[in-house]
N, C-alpha and C positions, 0 to 999 in steps of 0.2 A: 543625444546618442540614442539609437534605436533600441527598443526593448527586445531582448532575445526571448524566444519561446523554447520550451523544454520538450524534448522527445525522449522517450524511454525505448530502448531496443533490447529485447530479450533473445537469447540464443540457447540452443540445447547442448552444443559441443564446443570444444576449444577451437577447432578449425573455423567454425562459424563466428565465434566471438572475435578471433583475431582479424577476420576479414572486415568486421565493422570497426574495430579499434583503429585499423589502418586509415579510416576516413577522418580521424580526429586530429586536430591541431592541439599540441600541448596536453596530451592525455595525462590524467592524474588519478590515483586511487582515492575514493571517497565513499564513506558509509552513509546509508540512510539513517533515519531516526532510530530504527530498530536494530541497526548494525549490519544490515544487508550490504554486501560489498558491490560497488560499481566502479567502472572506469568512466571518468567524465571529461569531456572536452568539447570544443566547438567544432562544427562541421567544416572541414578544410575547403579551400578554394573559394569559389564564388557562392557557395551555399552557406553563407556565414550568419544566417538568421536564427540558427538553432543551437542550443546546448544539448548534447546527447549524453544520456546516462545509459551505459551499456553493461549488461550482466549476462553471465553464463549460468543458467538455472537447472540444467539437466534435462533428461528426456521424459516424455510422457505427457498425456493430456491433463491428468490430475495435477501434476507438478506445475505445468504451465498455468493452470487456472489459479493455483495458490499464489504463485509468484506474480502473476499479472494483477491480481486483486491487491496484494501487498504493495506493489509498485505504484498503482494508481492511488491507493489510500494514503501513502506516505509522500509521494513526490508530486502528485497532482499535475501530471503532464497534459499538454495540449494534444499530444499524439503518442500512441504506443504501438510498437510493431514487434512481431515475432519474425525473425529471419533465420533461414537455415536451408537445408537441402531436402530433396524429395526424389521419389522414383517416378519415372514417366510411365503413363498408362496409354499413351497415344503415339503412333509412329511419327507424327508431325511435331511432337514435343521432343526436341533433340537434347542430347547431353550438352550441358552448358547454357541451355535456355533458361529463362526466368519466368516464373509463374506468379502472378498476383491473384490471390484466392478471392473470388467474389463471394463464395460461400464454402463452408467446410461440412462435409457429411461425416457423421459417425458411423462407419460401415459395420462395426461389430455389434451394434444394437439390433436386436431382432428376436424372432421366435424360432427355436430349433425344432424341426419336425423330422419325420421319417423321410420326407422328400427334400430335406436340406434346410438351410437357414432362410427364413422369410424376413426380409429386411424391414425394420421399423426405425428408419434413420432419425438421428438427431441432427439438426442443422443450425449453423450459426453463420451470420454474414458479416462481411467487412462494411466499414462506413461507406455509404454510397458516394459521397463527395470524393473520397480517396480513390474509389474505383474509377470515377470519372477522370481524375488526374492520371491514373495508371493507363487508361485507354488512350488518352492524348499523347502520353509519352511513347506508348507501344506503337503508335502510328507514325512516329517521327523517323526521319531518315537514319538517324544514328543507330536505331534498333532494327533496321531492315536492310542490312548489308546483303549484297547478292551472295548466294551460296547454291551449290549444286544439290540435287536430290540426295546424294550420298554424304554430303557434308554434315557434320555435327555442329553444335553451336558454341564450341569452346572459344573460337576466335571471332565468330560473327553471331552472337546470341540474338534470339528473338524474344519478345515478351508476349506471354499468353495471359490474358485477363479472363480466367475461367474458374469453374468450381474445382475443388480437390476433395480427397477423402482422407480421413484420419482414423487410425486404430491405436492399439496399445502394444503391439508386438513389433520388434525389429525383424524385418523381412530379409532373408538371405537366400541365395541359391535361386533355383527356378521355381517361381510361384505361380504355376499355371492355373491351379485351382482358385487361388485368390483373384487372379486376374479375370477369370471367367465370372466369378461372383460380382466383382466390381463392374464389369462390362454389362452384366445382366441387370443389376440393381441401381447402378450409378453411372449410366452411360455417358453423361456429360462431364464426369470428373476426368481431369487430364493428368493428375499426379496423386501420389499417396505419401503420407507422412504420419507423424505421431503426436503433434502438439496443437495443431490449429484449432480443433474443436474446443478443447478446454480453455485455451487462451481467449478465443472470441466469446465463448459463453460467459466467462468471468467479466470481460470488459463491457458487456452489454448492460451490466448493472450500474455503470458509472456514466452518466449522460455527458460529463464534461470532456472525456477523452475520446478522440477518434482512434479507431483500431484497424490494423491491417496485418495480413500474413503474406510474406514474400518468400518464395522458395527458388533456389537454384537447382536445376536438374543434374543429379550426380550419377544416376544409374537408371536402368529400365527394369521394371518389376519382373518381366519375363526373361530378362537376360542380365542378371546381376552377377558380375564377376568380382573376385577378391581384390583385384588391383584398382577397382573403381575408387575405393575410399582414399587411397594414397595419391592416385594420379589425377582424378577428375574432381573430387570434392573441393580442393582449394580453389580451382578455377570457377566452379559453380558458385561457391560462396562469394568470391570477388565480384562475379557478375551480378549476383543478387544485391550485394552491398552497393555497387555502382548504381543500380536501378533505385535502391532506397534513397540514395543521395539526390537523385533527380526528382523523385516524388516529393521529398522534403523541400527542395528548391521550388518546385512548381506550386506547392500549397502554402509556402511561407507568406507570400504577399497577400494570399486570399484568406488566411486563417483569421478568425475573429475570436480571440481568447475570451473565454467566460470569466477567467480570473487571472490575475498576475500571480506568478509563482513565488512562494516563500523561498528565501535564500537558506539553503541547507549547506552550511559552510564546514570547513575542516575543524578539528577539535581546537586548534589555536584560533583565536578570534572570538566571535560572538557566540560560538557554540552552535549546536545543531537544533533544527526545528523539531517539533514533536510529530509523531505519526498523526495523520489527519483523523480527526474525529468524524465519524459518519453521522451526519444530521440531514435527513431528507428535507428538501425545501421545494415548495411549489414553483411553477414556472414564473409566476408573477411575484414571488417573494424575493427578498434580498438574497444575495449570495451567502453561502454558508461558511465562507472563510474570510478572514481579515486579509487584505492584500496590501502590497507595497504601494499601490496606487492610492489607497486611502490615507496614507501618511503624508503630511505636508512636506513640501520639498525642502523647507528649512529644517535645521536641526532643532529637536525639541529640548535638548539639554539646556538648562537654565530657566525654562518656563516653570511657572507655578501653577499647581493644580489644587483647587479647593482652598485657596488662600494661604496654605501652610506647607504644602508638599512641593519641594523644588526638585525637578527632574535632573538626574545626573547622567544615567546611561541606560539604554535598552538592554535588558538581560534575557529576554526570551519572547518567543511568539508561539502561540498555539493556533488552533484552527479558527478561533473567533476573535482573539484580542492580542494586543502587545502588552508586555509587562516591563515596567521601568523601575530601576532603583532610584530612590528619592531620599532627600533629607527632610525631616520634619522640623520646621522652625517656628518658634514662638517665644515671646518675651525677650526678643533680641538675642536669641541663642539657638544653637542646634540641639534638639532633644534626642536625636537618634536617626537611624535609617529605617525606611519602610519600603515595601513593594507597592507599586501603584499599577493596577491593571487599567488600561485605557480602551475605550470603545468609541470609534468614530461616530459622528451623527448618523442615526439610523432609526427608522420606525418599524422595521420589519422583524424577521425572526431573530436576528442576532441581538437586537435590543431587548427582545422579550426574554431571551436566555440570560442576558446580562443583568437586567433588572430582577429577574427571578433569583439569580445567584446572590445579589446583594441582599435581597429580602430574606433569603434563607440563612445566609451567614450571620445576619444581625441577631438571629435567635439562638446562636450557639453558645454553649458554656461547657467546653470540654477541652482539656489540655492536649488532646491528641488530634485536634482540628486546627488548621491554620488560623491564628488570631485575627479577628476582624477589627478594623479601626473605624472607618467611616466610608460613606459612599455619597455620590451626588452627580449633578450635571452642571457643567460650566455655563454660565449665562452671559459671559463677556470675555473679551480678550482673544488671543490667537487660537485658543482651543474652544471657542464658543460652540456649544452644542455637543461637545464631547462629554461622555460619562466616565466615571472612574470609581474604582473600589480600592481603598487603601487597606493593606494587611501587614502583618509582621513580615520581616524580610528573612527568608530561609537562607541557609548556607549553601545548599546544593540539593538537586533532585536525586532520587534513587537511580534514575536513568543514567545520569552523569557519573554517579558514584560507582555503579557496577560496570560501567564501560571500562574502567581501569582495573578494578578488583572486585570480583563477585563476593558476596557476603558468605561467611561460613560460620559454623558453630554457634556460639552464644550471640554473636552479632546478627546472624541471620534470624535466630529465634526472637531476639529483641525487636527487630523490625517487624516481623510477622505479628508479634503480640501488640505492638503499638498500633499498627494499622487495624488489627482486629478490634481493639478497644474503640478506636474511632468509629468504625463501622457499626459496632454494637450500640454506640450512642445514637447514631443516625437511625438505626433500625428500631430502637426503642420509641422513636418519634414517628415510626412508619414512613421513614424517608429512605429512598434508594439512591446511592451516590451515582451510579450509572456509568462511571468512567474510571474505574480503579485500574491504574497502570503505573509503571515506574515513574513516568514524567510527572504524575500528580501526587507522588509520595515525596515529602520534603524533609530534609534534615534541619531541625529548628532547635537551637540551643543544644540540649543534651538528649533529644529524643526525635523520633520520626512522627510527622504529622501528615494528615491528608488535606490536600488543597483542591482547588478548581471544582466548584459546585455548579457549573453552568448547566449540567445535565441532571442535577439532583431533582427528583420528583417524588411525589407521594406514591407509595405502593398502590397498585391498581391502575395507574395511568397506562396509556397504550401508545407507545411510540418506539420504533426500532432505532434506537440511538446508542452510541458507544464508539469504541475504537476497535476496528477489525484486528483480530488476534487476541483480544481480551474479552470480547463479548460472549456471554453465555448463549448457548444455542437457542433458548426460548426468546432471547432478546431480539433475534432477527424477525420473530413473529410479532414483535411489539409488546410482549408481556413484560411489565415492570413489576418485579417482585424482589424482596430482599435477597432471595437466593441468587439473583443476578450477581450481586456483589461477592457472594461466597465463591462463585466460580472464578470471577475476575481476580479476587484475592489469591486464590490458589495458583492461577497462571502467573501472577506477579511474583509470588514466592518462588516458583520454579525458575523464572527468568532471573530473579535476584541471586539465586544460588549458582547459576551457570553462566552469568554474563549476558551481554546483549546480542550474541551471535545466534539469532533465532533460527537461521537455516540449519543449525546443528541440532535443533530440538523439534520433535514432532508435537510437543505440547502446545506451543503457540500456533504453529502452522496448521495443526489440525483444527483449531478454532476457525482460522481463516478458511480452511477447507470446507467448513460447514456451508459457506456461501456457495461454493461450487457444488457441494453435495445437494443442496437445496434446489439447484438448477438442473444439473445434468449428470453428475458423477456419483459413483457408488464408493464413498469414502468411509472408512471406519469411524464410528461416531464417538468412540471413547478415546480421549487423548492418552498418549503414552509420554512418559517422562523419566528422568534419571532419578529413581527413588533412592539410589545410594548417596545422593547429595544430602539426604535428611536422615535423622535417627528413625529407626523403624516405626515407632508410634506416630511420628509426624508424617511419614510417608503414607501410612495407612489413612490418616486424616485427609491428606490431599487427595487420595484415591476416592474417598467419599465425596469430596467437594466437586469432583468431575463427573458425578452421576448425571446422566442425561435428563432424568426427571427432577425438576427443582425440589419436589417434595422429599426426595431421597437424600438431599444434601444436609449436612449439619447446619445449625444456625450459627451466627457469629458469636452468640453468647456461649454456645457449646464449645466453640473453638478457643475462646478466651480461657474458659475453665480448663480445657485440656492443656493448653500451652503453659498456663500458670502452674498447673500440677507438674508438668514435665520439668519446668525450670527449677522447681523446688526439690 
């Protein structure tokens, strides 16, 4: 059976979203690892090589950048698109026509002088291979039906593979001044919209995903009437969606996936995969994610790892490894159950992370860190060459726990204190966990413990690693300091108090926004959050943890003392 590829399609409005969902067979609601809502289905008709994840994310370049980064980090698609409507800037670009944006200008960037705005545009481009597919489709007979000079493209749309412009304001009425500015500074732009620049700027930081912007023309900038939204937008959206389907069909057979995609399934079943951990890898290095291709075709259940651990069932996958529940057997009896993390044969970066994690865990002696059993590499059998780490078996991750019920009151403070104690232990040894997030906080016996030490490094190292949405701002620059964990601990606490619906919280998304801010956008640097979810003294502590300068944040030891004092 052919392996499907995954495409993510983001839209800004409900009308645009509906047009894409109409392409799907058996659409169903499904959440990403962070709780972001999508509608998922296969592309209908002859274009059956793709699974589409469709979301309506709202308007604006900044929002598009945040949501695109989150979608790529969590879903790891082969292709990501932004689809919607735009206003025409050229007479030959008619209502109902479709525009594939070869590049997007940020027309509001510039220098304001007495003589007017001097353009200093930001520019982001689509993936060149996708632009090639678009041109091939645009030249086809299906998109070149005869029409008279007075016809619009509602029934016989054309495709324009040209640049567009993007701003931050919704344009209504007669915009003659803006049209003149665009004509003077961006003469080759054929349409104007609000999301393309932020979307493409964010996607450029992820080499795995090909990105494109597709727009249906729903109005003219110099002649925009109130009835356009109701009468023409639905047609323009359907035309753009039809073109999207053809682009996907055209590139499906040519696509060369860098990685197979993790299965993010519904809550019933094997559970949801975690958000992708960001780990830069060189072009000649091994892939940074464990893929389904790496797992043998036969079922691993019943196999023995390390002479005594009998695999029962897979219970989770992260960005690097698969984790199995196993029985520990010795002396002709079952001693109990453990968790076994498996690493396929690899001599590259993934193995270095795995072996570093095992060596680090072997030194631990702290009740708030996941208990370590043993580690090794299989030298014979069906899993020859595979490495493993055996640990205590947790009951549930914080991510799964708060997906049903956010933590409140004493339960929330107990979790915060347990995790703070674990990080205090690490920091006393000058170690930085580097990936504090709900998926790595585990319920073990009667307490919360910290697990997953693949990114744990000594303070002073220099690598931009972590999980987008939880990384401290300085971590994007590669600075590894204990304050990284303080910031991530605070984000995790806020998420735990409010559940996994991150789109409702600027706390997590603002951290994601720092990626876009670093590249192109002017996004507020200080996260906002619902302080009423916490007692006032704790809310004040969290505010300090979000300081931009790592030196201004409290230490984990300070946080432990404050939490212990408050509990008493």
